[in-house]
Structure formats: structure tokens, C-alpha cells
N, C-alpha and C positions, 0 to 999 in steps of 0.2 A: 268456047267461050264461057261455058257455063250453062246452067237450066234456064229454061225460059220461064218468065213468071206465070205463064198460062198452064202451066202442069199443076195438078192438083196433087196435095200431100197423101201419100199412101198410109193411112193410119192402120194398116196390117203388117207394116215394117216391123219387125222387132225392135230394131234401134230407135226408131221413132217412139214407140209405145214406152221403151225403157227410159227415155228422155223425158216424156210426159210424166211418167210414174214418178221420176226422181224429182221433177221440178214441182210436182203437187206435194211430195213428201217434204221437201225443203220450204215450201211456202207455208206448209201447215206447221212445221217446227219452228219458222220465223214468227207466225202469229202466236203460237204457244208461248214462246219467250217473251214476246212483247206483252201479252195478257198478263203473263204473271209478274212481270216487273211492273207494269201498271197498278196491278191489284195490291202488291207489296208496297209500293209507293203511297197509294190511297190510304192503307192501314197505319202507315207511319204518321201521315197528316192527321188522321184521326186521332191517334195516340197525342200527338203533339198539342192538338185541339183541346183534347180531354185533360190532359196535364195543365194546360194554361187556365182551363175554366176551373180547375179544382184549386189552382194556386190563386187565382183572382178571388174566389169565394173564399178561401182560407183567409186571406189578407182582408177581404171586406168584414168577415166575421170578427177578426182581431180589432179592426178599426172601429167597429161599432162597440165592441166590449171596453176597448180603451176610452172611447168617447163616454160611454156609461159611466166608467168609474171616475173620470174626471168631473162629472157633473154632480157625482154624490158629495 
């Protein structure tokens, strides 16, 4: 009918060790992938903010210079 739930897992079994090592490597690769995607996304967001800030400052400077020339 299957193994009893009271039986402990034998950590010296080569198959169990292989599965555990494979799982740890897989989880590590997954975490690396997610962190690299997240850092790339954050860089893109920072670049967009910087470009928007430069655009706003550029337009603000042009508006002030146009206002100064109109007042003269």
C-alpha cells in the first residue's frame, strides 16, 4: 500500500541527494533569473524618470526664456 508516514527519509540515499541538489540548483537559477529581470526593470524605470525630468526641465527653461522675451 505504500510507505508508512513514520519512516524517516534516508539522506544518505544517492537518489534523494541528487534530487535535493537538483532542486537547490533549480531554485538558485530561478532566484537569479528573477533578480536580474527585476534589476533590469528598475534600470529602465530610472532611465524613464531621468528622461522625463530632463524633458520637463528643458521645457521649463524654454517657457521661462519665452516669457522673458515677451516681457521685453
